[in-house]
Backbone as a ProteinNet text record, in pm:
[ID]
protein_1_A
[PRIMARY]
XXXXXXXXXXXXXXXXXXXXXXXXXXXXXXXXXXXXXXXXXXXXXXXXXXXXXXXXXXXXXXXXXXXXXX
[TERTIARY]
-2397.4	-2252	-2196.5	-2101.8	-2043.8	-1934	-1924	-1823	-1693.7	-1579.7	-1454.4	-1422.4	-1374.3	-1337.6	-1200.8	-1167.4	-1034.7	-926.1	-954	-857.8	-832.8	-939.6	-924.9	-846.4	-874.6	-805	-656.8	-625.4	-485.8	-408	-467	-400.9	-386.8	-491.7	-485.7	-376.3	-362.6	-256.5	-118.9	-102.1	26	59.9	-38.2	-14.2	5.9	-63	-44.8	96.6	148.1	285.6	385.8	362.9	453.1	449.2	330	317.7	385.3	367.7	432.2	584	636.1	781.3	836.2	757.3	800.1	792.2	684.9	671.6	780.4	817.7	921	1062.2	1070.1	1198.6	1286.5	1225.5	1301.2	1413	1529.4	1648.8	1630.7	1572.4	1557.6	1472.6	1368.5	1285.8	1365.3	1434.6	1513.9	1621.2	1686.2	1790.5	1731.3	1614.4	1549.6	1514	1451.7	1414.9	1539.1	1641.6	1766.8	1829.3	1822.5	1880.6	1806.6	1680.2	1601.8	1624.7	1692.1	1713.2	1592.3	1501.4	1380.8	1406.6	1355.7	1377.2	1293.7	1335	1266.2	1120	1092.9	955.8	864.3	916	836.5	804.1	900.2	878.5	769.5	770.3	671.7	531.4	522.4	392.6	336	418.4	373.2	335.9	411.9	379.4	245.4	219.3	90.8	-22.8	-2.6	-103.8	-127.6	-21.5	-35.1	-122	-95.5	-172.1	-317.9	-342.2	-480.6	-552.6	-487.1	-547.8	-578.1	-487.7	-509.4	-631.1	-642.6	-758.3	-888.5	-886.1	-1005.9	-1040.9	-940.3	-961.9	-1030.9	-1001.1	-1058.9	-1190.3	-1237.3	-1366.1	-1466.7	-1576.1	-1673.1	-1716.6	-1753.3	-1807.8	-1702.7	-1579.8	-1476.2	-1375.4	-1408.7	-1314.9	-1272.8	-1367.3	-1336.3	-1246.4	-1269.5	-1185.2	-1044.7	-1035.2	-904.9	-828.3	-898.7	-833.9	-785.3	-864.4	-824.2	-703.4	-699.2	-584.2	-458.7	-470.2	-352.7	-309.7
393	391.5	503.8	470	572.2	648.3	772.2	859.1	845.8	832	819.3	948	930.8	1046	1098.8	1214.4	1270.5	1177.8	1114.7	1021	902.4	842.2	730	772.6	891.1	941.2	962.6	1021.3	1046.5	916.1	822.1	692.9	618.9	623.5	560.4	619.2	751.3	817.6	771.2	760.5	714.1	573.2	483.2	346.3	340.8	426.6	430	470.4	572	617.1	508.4	446.3	339.1	221.5	187	76.7	106.6	228.3	266.5	262.8	307.1	306.3	164.3	70.7	-69.8	-128.3	-98.9	-151.1	-96.7	28.6	90.4	61.1	-11.9	-48.6	74.1	175.8	294.8	251	310.2	264.4	239.1	333.4	303.9	179.1	160.2	40.5	-84.6	-79.6	-195.2	-229.2	-127.8	-152.5	-210.8	-163.1	-214.5	-362.5	-396.1	-536	-623.7	-571.4	-646.3	-670.8	-570.8	-586.5	-693.5	-714.3	-818.5	-955.1	-957.3	-1081.8	-1125.2	-1031.4	-1061.3	-1034.4	-1118.1	-1097.4	-981	-933.7	-822.6	-856.9	-982.9	-1023.9	-1002.7	-1026.6	-1002.6	-854.7	-770.7	-627	-585	-642.6	-606.8	-656.1	-775.4	-828.2	-741.4	-705.7	-620.7	-481.7	-430.9	-301.9	-305.2	-413.3	-427.3	-435.2	-509.1	-518.1	-381.5	-304.9	-168.4	-83.3	-89.7	-8.2	-50.9	-179.8	-228.4	-192.9	-214.2	-179.5	-31.5	51.5	196.4	234.8	177.1	206.6	161	43.8	-6	80.4	130.1	209.8	342.3	402.8	533.9	523.4	401.2	380.8	345.3	414.9	399.4	257.2	181.3	47.7	-55.3	-30.2	-132.1	-94.9	1.8	47.6	-64.9	-146.4	-253.6	-359.1	-390.1	-486.2	-429.1	-302.6	-238.1	-235.3	-202.9	-199.6	-337.7	-440.2	-577.3	-618.2	-581.8	-616.3	-548	-421.4	-348.4	-394.2
29.8	18.8	106.3	191.4	278.5	205.2	239.8	179.6	260.2	192.5	268	344.1	465.7	546.8	503.7	554.5	525.9	579.4	692.9	752.3	659.5	607.1	514.3	390.7	342	223.4	252.1	366.2	401.9	420.9	493.4	514.8	381.4	299.9	167.8	80.3	86.4	9.5	56.4	188	242.4	196.3	205.1	160.4	8.6	-64.4	-209.6	-248.4	-181.3	-208.1	-169	-52.5	-8.1	-105.7	-151.9	-247.1	-379.4	-428.3	-554	-540.7	-425.4	-407.7	-403.6	-354.2	-354.7	-495.1	-566	-702.2	-794.8	-773.5	-856.8	-805.6	-693	-632	-607.6	-545.9	-507.8	-413.1	-427.3	-357.6	-207.3	-131.2	12.6	40.6	-38	-20.8	-56.5	-169	-212.2	-109.8	-55.6	45	173	211.8	331.7	315.4	205	181.8	168.4	104.3	91	228.3	316.5	450.5	530.7	499.3	564.7	501.3	385.3	313.7	232.1	204.3	128.1	-19.9	-109.7	-253.2	-308.1	-422.3	-487.8	-517.1	-547.8	-577.8	-456	-336	-214.8	-201	-230.2	-222.5	-321	-439.5	-540.6	-503.4	-446.1	-403.6	-291.5	-196.4	-85.9	-138.5	-233.6	-294.1	-365.7	-437.6	-506.1	-404.8	-295.5	-190.5	-126.7	-106.9	-53.7	-145.5	-274	-369.1	-375.4	-382.8	-387.9	-258.4	-146	-17.6	-7.6	-57.1	-54.5	-137.9	-255.4	-340.3	-275.1	-213.7	-146.2	-25.1	42.7	163.3	133.3	21	-10.1	-87	-108.8	-173.5	-65.4	-61.5	45.7	76.1	-24.2	-2.4	37.7	7.6	27.4	136.5	218.9	322.1	416.2	457.7	552.1	488.3	362.6	291.6	276	238.6	225.3	356.1	463.9	595.4	634.5	607	640.3	557.6	431.4	347	395.7	431.8	477	614.3
[MASK]
++++++++++++++++++++++++++++++++++++++++++++++++++++++++++++++++++++++

């Protein structure tokens, strides 16, 4: 099992924060999706994918799957 690098951890943290902000419908995220004409459900699905991808990215065995998802 490979150990995640600092780069994988940093990128994973960024995607994790972005995903959480979408799931929680933080105002800037909600306004951005609204400006695109996308429904709140799309924002939540993308946020969930961000979080799952981030978790997979920082886990040694699943880095490639996480990167592909993101």
